[in-house]
C-alpha positions, 0 to 999 in steps of 0.5 A: 707218325704215318708213312706212306709205303709204296709196296708193289707186294703186300697182304693178302696178295703176296709174295715173300717180299710182301710177308717180310715188309708185312711183318715188320710193319705190323709190329712197329709203333707207327701207323703205314698206309700201304699202296700195293698191286692187286696182281697175280706176278710172284704170289705164293698160291694162297693168300694170308689175311691182312691183320693189323690195326696199324695198316691201312691199305690202298691196293691198285687193280694192275700189272703195269708198273708204270700206271702203278707209280702213277697211281701211288704218287696220285694216292699220296698227293690225295691222302697227304692233303686229307691229312699229312704224312710224317714220311715216306717209306719204299720197299725194294720190290719193284725197284720202281717204288724208288721212283715213287718216292722221286715224285713225292720228294720233289714235291715235298722235299721236307718229307724224310724218305725211307729206302728199304732195300730187301735186296742188292738192286745193281750188280745181282749175280744172276743178272751180271752174269746173264746181262753183262758177261755173256753179253756178246753184243759188247766188246771186251772194253766195253763190258770193263767199262761198265762193270767198273761204273757199276761197281763205282758209288756214282750213278751210271748215267754213261750207260743209260741210253746206251744202245745195247737193252742189256747194258740200260737195264744194268745201268736203270738199276744201278741209278735205282740204288745209287737214288736210293743210296745218296738221296733217301733219309734212312736206308733199312738193309737186311744186313749188314753186308749187304749195305756195304755191298751197295754202297761200293766204299761210299760212306754214308749215315742214317743206314742201318740193318734191320734183319728179317724176323719171324712173328709168332702170332703167324705160326698155326697152333698145336691143334692145328698142325698136321701130325708127322707122317713118320717117326724117321728124322724129318729134315725139311727145305722149304723154298726155291733152287736154282742153278746156283743156289743149289741142294747138289751138296746135300743130295750128294752128301745123302748119297755118300751116307748110302754108301757109307752107312745105308741104315743110318740114312733109312732113319732120315726122311728129307722133304724138299718143299717148294719149287725144286729144279730139275737138276736136283730132282734128278740127282735123288732119282740117279742116287735111288733117294726116292725113299728118303727124299720126298719132293714136293710143290709149293704150299702157302705160306701158313702152310710152310711154317705149320711143316717148320714146326712138325720138322726136326731139323731145317735145312738152308740153303745159299747160293755163292757168288764171287761178288759176295766173296768178302762175305763168305759168297752172299750178303743175302738175309732170307726171308725164309730163314727168319722163320726158321729161327722162329720155328725153334727147330736146329737149323742145317745150313749149306752156305759160305763162310762168315755169310749172313746165313753162317753166323746166324745159323752157328750162333741160333743152335745149328749146323753150317758147312761150306758147299764143298764139304759134302763129307763133313755134311755127311757126317752130320747127317750120319749124326742126326740119323742116330739122334747124337747130333746134339746143338743147343737152340739160343733162344735169347738169340733167336728173340732177337729176331722176332718182328716185335724185336726188329720193328723196335729197331726200326721204330729206334731209326725212325726217332734218330732220323727224326731227331737228327733232322734237328740236329745240327752235324756231330761227330764222336770228338773233335781234335783240338785246334785253335787258330793262330793270329798270324797270316795264313800261309795256306788257303785251300779252296774245297769245292763242294756240291753234294759231298756229304759222304765224304767231306767230314773225311775231307776237313779231318784229314786237314785238321789233323795235320798239326798245322791246321792252324797255318790254314785257311780252309774255305769250303765253297758250298756250291748249291748242295741239297744234302747235309754238305753245308751243315758239316761244314757249318758245324767245322767252322763252328768248332774251328773259327779262323780257320774253316770258313763256309762260303755259299754260293749258288751252284755254278760248277767246280770252276766257279768255286774257285773262282770265288775261292780265289777272289776270298782267299788271305793265304800266301799259297793257294790249292784246291781240294775236292770235297770227296778227296783229301790231303795226307795230314803227314805231307801237308805238314811237310808243306808246311814246313817246306814253305816255311823255310824258304828264303822267298816264295815259289810261284808253283810248288808241284807235289807227287801225290797218289790215286786211290781205288775206292774200292780195293784201296789200291795206290797208284802213286803219280810222279809230278817230276822227270829223272832231271829234276831235284825235289825241293830245288827251287828253278827258274821256270824258264831254265828247264825243260817242262816237256816230260812234266805235267802239273795236274789239279792234284800236284799244284800249289800256286803262290796266291798273288800269281793267281791274281795277276793272272787274271784268271776266271775258269769257265762256270757251268762247263764240264773239263774246265779244270784246265784252265786253272793248270794251264793259264797261270803258266805264262806268270811263273817265275819260279818252281819246286817239286816235292815227294811223297802222297801229298793229295789222295784222289779217290778214284770212283767218288764223283759222278764221272765225265770222262766215260764215251757217253759223257763226252759225246753229251757234253762235246760242246763243253769239251769244244768250249774249253778245247778252243779257249785253251788254243786261244789263250795260247796263241794270246799269249804266245809270244810272251812264253819262253821257249820252253813254256812255248813247247810245253803248251805245244805238245799237250795241245797236239798230243793230247788235247786235239787227240781227245777232242777229234777222238770224241767226235770222230771215234767216240760219237755212234751218231756218226753223222753226227760226229763227223760233222761236230769234227768238221766245224772244229777242224774249219775253226782250225783251218781259219784260225791257227793253219799251223796248228792244223797242219801238225793234227794232219800230220799227226792223225791219220784217221784225221787226214782221211777224214779231210780228204773225203770231206768228213763224210762218214760212209767215205771214213773206214771204222777205226778205234783210233786216230791212228792208221794203224793201232800199235797196243801202246797208243792204242792203250794210252788212248783208251785208258788217257780218255777215260781219266780226262776229269777233275784233274783236267784233260791234261792228267791223261799227261801224267799218266803217259809220261809214267808209263813210258818212264817205266817202259 
């Protein structure tokens, strides 16, 4: 097969990134045509010869990344027209290569895309430190929100147009990374921890860790290598060091040996070759180690391989980052470490426990120490000096990192990719479950748009419940462009009569629910988003409870749980107040609803009531889930509350619509939902029991209006636009519902002040809350509440607030 490769760095003008790519591709069985750049940036001081029969190169003479991207696409189109490619590959240096893939995939969606990510692009520690932690232009709250957005498995669109340039940069890198992780057909990384770190809890198929490699043919032959300048045991470090990736522990260990056994120390010769930071050099001078340690400049790649071959021991150093604590402080597999393996010499590594380097060095034949283990390292150096440090070189283990072996892994992954493109979705085992002839008890609508990473988990939770035969599972595919449909189709084929795939054009979340309501045959109906799941045991309990009811209940409100997809932390959401008993059927008009809240995750409706209400959710509109939660209530006659953790709402999976900038950008959507909710209430107010009227008024005044005015008056950085929006909505409220207008002015002093000054922003004080004063509790509730408005509907804010107040 023949692949087009976008890689800025590539021989002969090269860097470490270009070299690792070159070694892998030249040993592959496929053909590669590489579009690289002729640039003086990031290169070794000497070039290497491009010597590969299966590689053709299209060098672009530019230092401008945008120009390189443009020419890459042009070259691809020209060559593809002459002889079609079988696929495209991008290297993550630079990440702009992903823009090349996007442009090509837009025109040729049928071509498979291999995204080779040599390093993480987002949440890089040094960038997070400089651009986020030390960013004086961002508030503490903004830093927390940005950090949360960067750690979620989604695009970071809400920060893409932020005022702060460093925030925009971080968002840009995050979006590049997610573009590759979500849309590439195959993702390749050098280490499994790196892949796990980037996925942020997301699952994806066709992802493989292919380590960096060494190429035996590139090392200088024996006669080409310079002889050693000394008989002392030579320990060599090659590469660069910085404030984070420091040689300090190694030099401190030398100093310790200097104090305890200077004679042994004199048997060592340490060469530090490359870009050595001044602080390390200063330590060498400070401890009078100049006779032992020589600091040398950069050398060519071929020279570096010769130095490795001549050394007695090789030194590898990793930085330790708290962000990578799960993997010993590092997720990186350095290309230089692979070359060390090929040199056949024992390795001393300073790295975290269970990091990629720690695992490799320990198995390959070497000694691994953590950064704080200075005395243990000093003891090992003493043994090396006295020639008593015996380690066995594990040649069989090292050989797996030969370029030919790693290239085989790449070729196998490519073959599996090509085969999977023509194969239906499959899983290792399918639970046994057969449909029942009896009428369905519960119809479950699964809105599904590009949820291939989660849909299998979602459906499996239903099939494994033990009551799946009583379910009608409607997977409503909302025009997905990924493998969502394939997964749903496979389940439909394995569980006919239980799972049904429903295809439709993209219309948004509300449109999928509208479609499912029209098709549902179950006595009851509920919604389960494709990236969430139901607890099988609680689903079983729900079904058994419904079966025992003498008469169907119009509304069941179940407790549920929010789960953080990164930490796994569970946040139980209780859906009843202390005055309500679980499992008891109440007349809806007989209980106080002020302390309750019916959210998307809690609601199970009787299907006939849904249809009787005539509910039609707005389509192509964000925040419309509140309509599902509010516009059926006037038809509810009976209600029951159930305990447990039925619905598992995975926090952070989706492209959030709840950030400040998303609220501002989608203000029109929010405005439509607010006005429709208000008009619905006043249109049905006379038919509502007093408790239902009180419920509506409480939510509209205390939560919905607060959110809406907050977006316009406080969130919009363009105050002129925000105040104009607030004035327009306020005029609508005054003209159509003067009593609600009056209540809002009494409730929110900041709104009253804006009215007083005719919504002229220059005459109004800036504030972070609609309240004149900022009580800590209310400020916290407002901030966290607005951020949590999403698929569960606007009123999910109220549920959280009620829970917090109950705890207090």
